[in-house]
C-alpha positions in Angstrom: 81.3 113.9 98.1 78.3 113.4 95.4 78.2 109.6 95.5 76.7 109.0 92.2 79.9 110.2 90.6 82.9 106.7 89.9 85.2 106.9 93.0 88.9 106.2 92.1 91.6 105.3 94.3 95.2 106.4 93.5 98.6 105.2 94.6 102.1 104.8 93.6 105.2 104.0 94.9 107.3 108.1 94.5 105.4 109.5 97.6 102.2 111.5 97.3 104.4 114.8 96.6 105.5 113.2 93.5 104.7 115.4 90.1 103.5 112.2 88.6 100.9 111.6 91.1 99.5 115.7 91.1 100.0 115.4 87.0 97.1 112.0 87.1 95.0 113.9 89.7 94.6 116.7 87.3 94.2 114.3 84.3 91.6 112.4 85.3 89.4 114.4 88.3 86.7 115.1 85.9 85.6 111.5 86.0 84.4 111.4 89.2 85.6 111.4 93.0 89.2 110.9 94.0 90.9 109.4 96.8 94.8 109.0 97.2 96.3 107.2 99.6 100.5 107.6 98.9 103.6 106.9 100.7 104.8 109.3 102.4 108.1 109.1 101.0 109.8 107.2 98.2 108.8 103.2 98.2 109.9 101.8 94.8 111.0 98.6 94.3 108.6 97.4 97.0 106.3 95.3 94.4 103.7 93.9 96.5 105.3 93.7 100.3 103.0 94.8 103.2 104.0 95.6 106.2 103.4 92.6 108.9 105.4 93.7 111.9 105.0 97.8 111.8 102.3 99.8 112.9 100.6 101.8 110.1 100.3 105.9 110.0 97.4 107.8 107.9 97.4 111.2 107.8 94.8 113.6 105.9 97.2 116.5 103.6 93.9 117.8 101.9 90.3 117.6 100.7 89.0 120.2 98.2 86.9 119.7 95.0 86.0 116.0 95.5 89.9 115.2 95.6 91.3 113.5 99.2 95.3 113.0 99.4 96.5 110.9 102.6 99.7 109.9 102.8 100.7 106.7 104.5 103.9 105.3 106.4 103.7 102.1 104.7 104.2 100.5 101.2 102.1 100.9 98.0 100.1 97.7 99.2 99.6 98.8 102.9 98.1 102.2 101.4 96.0 100.8 98.9 94.9 98.0 101.6 94.3 100.8 104.7 92.4 102.8 102.0 90.2 100.5 101.4 89.4 99.5 104.3 89.4 102.9 106.5 89.3 106.3 104.1 87.0 104.8 101.8 84.1 104.1 104.2 82.9 100.5 103.2 82.4 102.0 99.3 84.1 99.8 96.7 86.4 102.0 93.7 85.5 102.1 90.6 89.0 102.0 89.5 92.5 101.8 91.2 95.0 103.9 89.4 98.8 103.1 89.9 101.3 106.3 89.3 102.1 107.9 87.3 105.5 106.7 88.5 109.0 108.0 87.1 110.8 105.7 85.3 109.5 102.9 83.2 107.9 99.3 84.4 108.1 97.4 81.1 109.5 93.8 80.9 110.9 92.3 84.2 110.7 95.4 86.3 106.8 95.2 86.7 107.9 92.3 89.1 109.7 94.8 91.1 107.5 97.7 90.8 105.7 99.0 93.5 103.1 100.9 90.8 102.3 97.5 89.7 101.9 96.4 93.5 99.1 98.8 93.9 97.3 97.6 90.7 97.8 94.1 91.4 96.7 94.9 95.1 93.4 96.4 93.5 93.2 93.7 90.9 93.1 90.9 93.2 90.0 92.7 94.9 88.3 92.6 92.2 88.4 96.2 90.8 89.5 97.1 87.6 93.6 98.7 87.7 95.9 100.3 85.6 99.1 101.5 86.0 100.3 104.5 84.5 104.6 105.0 83.8 107.1 107.1 82.2 109.9 106.1 80.9 111.6 109.2 82.8 113.4 109.4 86.1 113.3 113.1 86.7 111.4 114.6 89.3 110.6 117.3 87.3 109.6 114.8 84.0 107.0 116.1 81.4 103.9 114.9 81.9 101.7 117.0 80.0 102.0 115.4 76.1 100.3 111.6 78.3 97.3 113.7 79.2 94.8 112.6 76.2 95.9 109.3 76.7 95.5 108.6 80.5 92.5 110.1 79.7 91.3 107.4 77.0 92.5 104.5 78.9 90.5 105.9 82.2 87.1 106.7 80.4 87.7 103.2 78.5 88.2 101.1 82.0 85.2 103.1 83.9 83.2 102.4 80.9 83.9 98.7 80.2 86.0 97.6 82.9 88.4 94.7 83.1 87.9 91.0 83.4 88.6 89.3 87.3 92.0 89.0 87.6 93.7 91.2 84.5 94.9 94.6 85.3 96.7 96.9 82.8 100.3 98.2 82.9 100.7 101.3 80.7 104.2 102.7 79.8 104.8 105.4 77.6 108.0 106.3 76.5 110.3 109.7 76.6 109.2 111.1 72.8 108.1 114.6 71.3 105.2 112.6 69.8 103.3 109.5 70.8 102.7 107.8 67.5 99.3 105.9 69.6 98.6 102.9 71.4 99.8 99.3 71.2 98.7 96.0 73.1 101.9 93.9 73.7 103.3 91.5 75.9 105.9 91.6 78.8 109.7 91.6 76.9 112.1 88.9 77.9 114.7 90.5 80.0 117.4 89.9 82.5 119.3 92.8 84.9 122.8 92.1 85.4 126.2 94.0 87.6 123.4 94.4 90.1 125.7 95.0 92.7 128.3 97.5 93.5 131.1 96.8 96.5 132.0 99.6 98.3 135.0 100.1 101.4 134.2 102.1 103.9 136.8 104.4 105.8 136.3 102.2 109.0 137.3 99.6 107.5 134.0 97.2 106.5 133.0 96.7 103.2 129.4 97.8 102.0 127.2 97.6 98.8 125.0 99.2 96.6 121.9 97.6 94.6 122.2 99.1 91.0 122.4 97.2 87.9 122.3 97.3 84.0 119.2 95.6 81.7 119.1 93.8 78.7 116.6 92.9 76.4 116.9 89.3 75.7 114.6 89.7 72.4 115.7 93.2 70.7 114.4 92.0 67.6 110.9 90.8 69.0 108.4 93.5 67.7 105.2 92.6 70.0 107.0 93.3 73.4 106.5 96.2 75.8 110.3 97.3 75.2 110.0 97.6 71.3 106.8 98.8 71.4 108.3 101.9 74.1 111.7 102.0 71.9 109.7 103.0 68.8 107.8 105.9 70.3 104.4 104.1 71.4 102.2 104.1 74.2 102.2 100.0 75.5 99.6 98.6 77.0 100.6 95.0 78.6 97.6 93.1 80.1 99.0 91.2 83.2 97.4 88.5 85.1 97.4 87.7 88.8 96.9 84.2 88.0 100.7 82.8 87.2 99.5 79.6 86.6 101.6 77.8 84.0 98.6 75.3 82.4 100.8 73.6 80.0 103.5 72.6 82.8 100.5 71.0 84.9 100.1 68.6 81.9 103.6 67.8 81.9 103.7 67.6 85.8 100.9 64.9 85.7 103.1 62.3 84.8 105.3 62.8 88.4 101.6 62.5 90.0 101.8 59.6 92.4 98.0 57.3 93.7 
């Protein structure tokens, strides 16, 4: 690989064989060298989990045209950690990208997302990091319309970087034409009816995790949920530092000498 070109590390939570990841590689391969280290199968909902008690393995699946693809038996965060330590050979990537995820990661979904786990891990290593998601869970989703926007955002981030402690959560709606890009905040939302109880023929209960999402502020026009539902690409800057600084002032009244 030519060392002068930018190095981009990619991972996801849908697995190294997912269509979204393959399409992402094709969209951005013009910008530099690419290392993919992704789970060997789907790891949706793993957020920032990592493997503290299980050994990890990595396997090189392909290496050609400045693209290396590795599979790992761990979580999305494991993939980033092991890629930085073992595969990048001491070179710090210029950018970490998560995705393209099959399904949205807007609103409170960001807290559960393995795709966002990827970029949070990159961001905590002070690497400019961006997550791309399409609001389509189909394994054969059409990602083609995303290409100009993914390329545009990738180019801007490679050129301008991002502030330390800030990563980007980018969500694309399912629509014939994108109206453009809008910067927005995370919508307040809640999940309900999350557990389905079933009875096994052998006489015991078992449960499926599911749920119904509710946008708790549907009329707010500055949120990612509103932006997506109105045909725009939602770009939400996301902080690693989750401290509520206003609450600190209130809590000072609790302090004891």
